[in-house]
Structure formats: structure tokens, C-alpha cells
DSSP file (Angstrom, degrees, kcal/mol; ACC not computed):
  #  RESIDUE AA STRUCTURE BP1 BP2  ACC     N-H-->O    O-->H-N    N-H-->O    O-->H-N    TCO  KAPPA ALPHA  PHI   PSI    X-CA   Y-CA   Z-CA
    1    1 A M              0   0    0      0, 0.0     2,-0.3     0, 0.0    14,-0.2   0.000 360.0 360.0 360.0  77.4   99.9  151.4   23.0
    2    2 A P        -     0   0    0      0, 0.0    12,-1.5     0, 0.0     2,-0.6  -0.461 360.0-148.1 -67.3 123.6  103.4  150.1   22.1
    3    3 A V  E     +A   13   0A   0     -2,-0.3    10,-0.3    10,-0.2     3,-0.1  -0.826  17.7 179.0 -89.8 123.4  103.4  147.7   19.1
    4    4 A V  E     +     0   0A   0      8,-2.8     2,-0.3    -2,-0.6     9,-0.2   0.590  64.6  12.3-103.5 -13.4  106.2  145.2   19.6
    5    5 A L  E     -A   12   0A   0      7,-1.4     7,-3.1     2,-0.0     2,-0.5  -0.940  52.6-159.1-162.1 139.9  105.7  143.1   16.5
    6    6 A R  E     +A   11   0A   0     -2,-0.3     2,-0.4     5,-0.2     5,-0.2  -0.993  25.3 166.4-117.9 128.7  103.7  143.1   13.3
    7    7 A W  E >   -A   10   0A   0      3,-2.2     3,-2.8    -2,-0.5    -2,-0.0  -0.950  62.4 -23.9-148.0 121.2  103.2  139.8   11.7
    8    8 A N  T 3  S-     0   0    0     -2,-0.4     3,-0.1     1,-0.3    -1,-0.0   0.828 127.4 -45.3  52.0  40.1  100.9  138.7    8.9
    9    9 A G  T 3  S+     0   0    0      1,-0.3     2,-0.3    20,-0.0    -1,-0.3   0.406 115.2 118.7  84.5  -2.6   98.5  141.6    9.5
   10   10 A H  E <   -A    7   0A   0     -3,-2.8    -3,-2.2    19,-0.1     2,-0.5  -0.731  53.1-148.6 -95.8 144.1   98.5  141.0   13.3
   11   11 A R  E     -AB   6  28A   0     17,-2.4    17,-2.4    -2,-0.3     2,-0.6  -0.971   5.0-158.6-111.9 123.8   99.7  143.6   15.8
   12   12 A F  E     +AB   5  27A   0     -7,-3.1    -8,-2.8    -2,-0.5    -7,-1.4  -0.900  37.1 137.2 -98.7 121.8  101.3  142.4   19.0
   13   13 A L  E     -AB   3  26A   0     13,-2.9    13,-3.7    -2,-0.6     2,-0.3  -0.925  43.9-133.3-153.8 171.4  101.1  145.1   21.6
   14   14 A F        -     0   0    0    -12,-1.5     2,-0.3    -2,-0.3    11,-0.1  -0.983  28.7-115.0-134.4 153.2  100.4  146.0   25.2
   15   15 A Y    >   -     0   0    0     -2,-0.3     3,-1.3   -14,-0.2    -2,-0.0  -0.657  18.4-134.0 -87.9 139.2   98.3  148.9   26.5
   16   16 A S  T 3  S+     0   0    0     -2,-0.3     3,-0.2     1,-0.3    -1,-0.1   0.658  99.6  57.8 -69.8 -16.6  100.1  151.6   28.4
   17   17 A K  T 3  S+     0   0    0      1,-0.2    -1,-0.3     2,-0.0    -2,-0.0   0.148  73.8 100.8-100.9  20.4   97.6  151.7   31.3
   18   18 A E    X   +     0   0    0     -3,-1.3     3,-1.6     2,-0.1    -1,-0.2  -0.087  46.7 153.5 -96.8  36.5   97.9  148.0   32.3
   19   19 A I  T 3   +     0   0    0      1,-0.2    -2,-0.0    -3,-0.2    -3,-0.0  -0.405  61.7  30.7 -63.7 136.3  100.2  148.7   35.3
   20   20 A G  T 3  S+     0   0    0      1,-0.4    -1,-0.2    -2,-0.1    -2,-0.1   0.202  93.2 108.6  98.6 -15.6   99.9  146.0   38.0
   21   21 A E  S <  S-     0   0    0     -3,-1.6    -1,-0.4     1,-0.1     3,-0.1  -0.644  78.7-100.8 -88.9 152.6   99.1  143.1   35.6
   22   22 A P        -     0   0    0      0, 0.0    -1,-0.1     0, 0.0    16,-0.0  -0.292  59.0 -73.1 -63.1 158.1  101.6  140.4   34.9
   23   23 A P  S    S+     0   0    0      0, 0.0    15,-2.2     0, 0.0    16,-0.6  -0.281  71.7 147.8 -56.7 133.8  103.4  140.7   31.6
   24   24 A H  E     - C   0  37A   0     13,-0.3     2,-0.4    14,-0.2    13,-0.2  -0.957  35.7-133.5-157.5 168.7  101.2  139.8   28.6
   25   25 A V  E     - C   0  36A   0     11,-2.1    11,-2.8    -2,-0.3     2,-0.4  -0.988  10.2-143.7-132.9 142.8  100.7  140.7   25.0
   26   26 A H  E     -BC  13  35A   0    -13,-3.7   -13,-2.9    -2,-0.4     2,-0.5  -0.835  10.9-156.0-100.5 143.7   97.6  141.6   23.1
   27   27 A V  E     -BC  12  34A   0      7,-2.9     7,-2.0    -2,-0.4     2,-0.4  -0.986  13.9-172.8-122.6 122.4   97.3  140.4   19.5
   28   28 A L  E     +BC  11  33A   0    -17,-2.4   -17,-2.4    -2,-0.5     2,-0.3  -0.930  16.1 159.4-119.9 138.1   94.9  142.4   17.3
   29   29 A K  E >  S- C   0  32A   0      3,-1.8     3,-2.6    -2,-0.4     2,-0.2  -0.872  70.3 -40.4-154.4 124.2   93.7  141.8   13.7
   30   30 A D  T 3  S-     0   0    0     -2,-0.3    -1,-0.0   -21,-0.3   -21,-0.0  -0.411 124.3 -27.8  55.5-124.0   90.6  143.3   12.3
   31   31 A K  T 3  S+     0   0    0     -2,-0.2     2,-0.3    -3,-0.1    -1,-0.3   0.205 117.1 104.0-104.7  15.8   88.0  143.1   15.1
   32   32 A R  E <   -C   29   0A   0     -3,-2.6    -3,-1.8    16,-0.1     2,-0.3  -0.699  47.7-173.5 -98.0 150.5   89.6  140.0   16.7
   33   33 A Q  E     -CD  28  47A   0     14,-2.0    14,-3.3    -2,-0.3     2,-0.4  -0.999   9.6-173.9-146.9 140.7   91.7  140.1   19.9
   34   34 A L  E     -CD  27  46A   0     -7,-2.0    -7,-2.9    -2,-0.3     2,-0.5  -0.990   8.8-158.2-132.1 140.4   93.8  137.7   21.8
   35   35 A K  E     -CD  26  45A   0     10,-2.6     9,-3.2    -2,-0.4    10,-1.3  -0.988  11.7-170.5-121.8 127.0   95.6  138.2   25.2
   36   36 A I  E     -CD  25  43A   0    -11,-2.8   -11,-2.1    -2,-0.5     2,-0.4  -0.967  20.4-134.8-122.7 125.7   98.5  135.9   26.1
   37   37 A W  E  >  -C   24   0A   0      5,-2.5     4,-1.4    -2,-0.5     5,-0.3  -0.645  14.3-151.8 -73.0 130.4  100.2  135.7   29.5
   38   38 A L  T  4 S+     0   0    0    -15,-2.2   -14,-0.2    -2,-0.4    -1,-0.1   0.711  84.8  69.5 -80.6 -20.2  104.0  135.7   28.8
   39   39 A A  T  4 S+     0   0    0    -16,-0.6    -1,-0.2     1,-0.2   -15,-0.1   0.907 127.8   0.2 -63.5 -41.7  104.9  133.7   31.9
   40   40 A D  T  4 S-     0   0    0     -3,-0.2    -2,-0.2     2,-0.1    -1,-0.2   0.317  94.8-116.4-133.1   6.5  103.4  130.5   30.6
   41   41 A M     <  +     0   0    0     -4,-1.4     2,-0.2     1,-0.2    -3,-0.2   0.754  60.3 154.8  60.8  28.2  102.0  131.5   27.2
   42   42 A R        -     0   0    0     -5,-0.3    -5,-2.5     1,-0.1     2,-0.6  -0.538  50.0-109.7 -80.5 152.4   98.4  130.7   28.3
   43   43 A I  E     -D   36   0A   0     -7,-0.2    -7,-0.2    -2,-0.2     3,-0.1  -0.735  31.2-178.6 -82.6 122.3   95.5  132.4   26.6
   44   44 A A  E    S-     0   0A   0     -9,-3.2     2,-0.3    -2,-0.6    -8,-0.2   0.809  71.1  -2.7 -87.5 -35.2   93.9  134.9   28.9
   45   45 A R  E     -D   35   0A   0    -10,-1.3   -10,-2.6     2,-0.0     2,-0.4  -0.971  56.2-166.7-159.0 141.3   91.2  136.0   26.5
   46   46 A N  E     -D   34   0A   0     -2,-0.3     2,-0.5   -12,-0.2   -12,-0.2  -0.982   5.4-179.3-132.5 121.5   90.2  135.2   22.9
   47   47 A V  E    S-D   33   0A   0    -14,-3.3   -14,-2.0    -2,-0.4    -2,-0.0  -0.856  74.2 -23.0-122.3  94.8   87.7  137.3   21.0
   48   48 A G  S    S+     0   0    0     -2,-0.5     2,-0.3     1,-0.3   -16,-0.1   0.277  91.6 126.7  98.9 -10.4   87.0  136.0   17.5
   49   49 A F        -     0   0    0    -16,-0.3    -1,-0.3     1,-0.0     2,-0.1  -0.653  55.9-126.6 -84.6 137.6   90.1  133.9   16.6
   50   50 A A     >  -     0   0    0     -2,-0.3     4,-2.4     1,-0.1     3,-0.4  -0.399  28.6-107.0 -73.0 157.4   89.6  130.3   15.4
   51   51 A A  H  > S+     0   0    0      1,-0.2     4,-2.4     2,-0.2     5,-0.2   0.875 119.8  52.2 -56.8 -41.9   91.6  127.6   17.2
   52   52 A H  H  > S+     0   0    0      1,-0.2     4,-1.6     2,-0.2    -1,-0.2   0.858 110.1  49.5 -66.8 -32.4   94.0  127.1   14.3
   53   53 A D  H  > S+     0   0    0     -3,-0.4     4,-2.7     2,-0.2    -2,-0.2   0.909 109.0  52.5 -67.5 -42.2   94.8  130.8   14.3
   54   54 A V  H  X S+     0   0    0     -4,-2.4     4,-2.9     1,-0.2     5,-0.2   0.924 107.6  51.8 -59.4 -45.4   95.4  130.8   18.0
   55   55 A N  H  X S+     0   0    0     -4,-2.4     4,-1.7     1,-0.2    -1,-0.2   0.909 112.2  45.5 -59.2 -43.0   97.8  128.0   17.7
   56   56 A E  H  X S+     0   0    0     -4,-1.6     4,-2.0     2,-0.2    -1,-0.2   0.901 113.5  49.3 -68.1 -41.0   99.8  129.8   15.0
   57   57 A I  H  X S+     0   0    0     -4,-2.7     4,-2.8     1,-0.2    -2,-0.2   0.915 110.0  50.7 -64.7 -43.4   99.7  133.1   17.0
   58   58 A V  H  X S+     0   0    0     -4,-2.9     4,-2.7     1,-0.2    -1,-0.2   0.872 107.7  54.5 -63.1 -36.2  100.9  131.4   20.2
   59   59 A K  H  X S+     0   0    0     -4,-1.7     4,-2.0    -5,-0.2    -1,-0.2   0.939 111.2  43.9 -62.0 -46.5  103.8  129.8   18.2
   60   60 A I  H  X S+     0   0    0     -4,-2.0     4,-1.3     2,-0.2    -2,-0.2   0.908 114.2  50.6 -64.6 -42.1  104.9  133.3   16.9
   61   61 A A  H  < S+     0   0    0     -4,-2.8     4,-0.3     1,-0.2     3,-0.3   0.901 109.1  51.3 -63.3 -40.5  104.5  134.8   20.4
   62   62 A T  H >< S+     0   0    0     -4,-2.7     3,-1.0     1,-0.2     4,-0.3   0.906 107.8  52.1 -62.9 -41.8  106.5  131.9   21.9
   63   63 A E  H 3< S+     0   0    0     -4,-2.0    -1,-0.2     1,-0.2    -2,-0.2   0.780 119.6  36.3 -63.8 -26.6  109.3  132.6   19.4
   64   64 A N  T 3X S+     0   0    0     -4,-1.3     4,-2.5    -3,-0.3    -1,-0.2   0.226  82.7 113.2-110.1  11.8  109.3  136.3   20.4
   65   65 A R  H <> S+     0   0    0     -3,-1.0     4,-2.8    -4,-0.3     5,-0.2   0.896  77.2  50.0 -54.1 -47.6  108.6  135.8   24.1
   66   66 A H  H  > S+     0   0    0     -4,-0.3     4,-2.4     1,-0.2    -1,-0.2   0.920 111.5  49.3 -59.6 -44.0  112.0  137.1   25.2
   67   67 A R  H  > S+     0   0    0      2,-0.2     4,-2.3     1,-0.2    -1,-0.2   0.905 111.8  48.8 -60.8 -43.2  111.6  140.2   23.0
   68   68 A F  H  X S+     0   0    0     -4,-2.5     4,-2.7    -7,-0.2    -2,-0.2   0.917 111.7  48.7 -64.9 -43.8  108.1  140.9   24.4
   69   69 A L  H  X S+     0   0    0     -4,-2.8     4,-2.7     2,-0.2     5,-0.2   0.895 111.2  50.4 -63.6 -39.8  109.3  140.5   28.0
   70   70 A E  H  X S+     0   0    0     -4,-2.4     4,-2.4    -5,-0.2    -1,-0.2   0.923 112.2  46.5 -63.6 -43.9  112.2  142.8   27.4
   71   71 A A  H  X S+     0   0    0     -4,-2.3     4,-2.4     2,-0.2    -2,-0.2   0.899 112.4  51.2 -64.8 -40.9  109.9  145.4   25.8
   72   72 A W  H  X S+     0   0    0     -4,-2.7     4,-3.2     2,-0.2     5,-0.3   0.950 112.5  45.4 -60.0 -50.0  107.4  145.1   28.7
   73   73 A N  H  X>S+     0   0    0     -4,-2.7     4,-1.5     1,-0.2     5,-0.7   0.878 113.3  49.9 -64.8 -38.7  110.2  145.5   31.3
   74   74 A D  H  <5S+     0   0    0     -4,-2.4    -1,-0.2    -5,-0.2    -2,-0.2   0.910 117.0  41.5 -63.9 -41.4  111.7  148.5   29.4
   75   75 A Y  H  <5S+     0   0    0     -4,-2.4    -2,-0.2    -5,-0.2    -3,-0.2   0.932 124.9  32.6 -74.2 -46.8  108.3  150.2   29.1
   76   76 A F  H  <5S-     0   0    0     -4,-3.2    -1,-0.2    -5,-0.2    -3,-0.2   0.524 104.8-121.9 -92.1  -5.8  106.9  149.5   32.6
   77   77 A G  T  <5       0   0    0     -4,-1.5    -3,-0.2    -5,-0.3    -4,-0.2   0.811 360.0 360.0  75.1  30.8  110.2  149.6   34.4
   78   78 A N      <       0   0    0     -5,-0.7    -5,-0.1    -6,-0.3    -4,-0.1   0.424 360.0 360.0 -95.7 360.0  110.2  146.1   35.9
């Protein structure tokens, strides 16, 4: 479970067994979870985050998109 960014108590990560899925990042904080597709920054799943939190998280993810894609490709060999 490589963590690629820690921000404001959030962990941005991907799970090591998600081979075959398009690049994405999970964002975890407390018992909340968000999954963001990196190709278009769409929300794949939201469990517990309020809309204003999602907007802020997507903004941070967008700013770090290149870094996340690079980490994904390094890890999964794409």
C-alpha cells in the first residue's frame, strides 16, 4: 500500500493488488475514503467525505496528478 502523499491528515495511496485497473489514487482519512481516476480526475467512489472536502481533495490531487501517475507507473511497471 504505497502512500504517495500525506496532506492535512489525509493519505493518498494505491493498493498493491489493483493490477489491471486504470491509474487511480485512494484518499483515506479516519473512516472516510475517496477513489479518484487519474486520467480525468473523476470520483470513482466516495465513502463519507462531504462535498466541500471532496472539492479540496480533488484540487490537491490535481496539483499532484503528475507525481501520482509517475508513482503508479513506477510501481506497476506501466
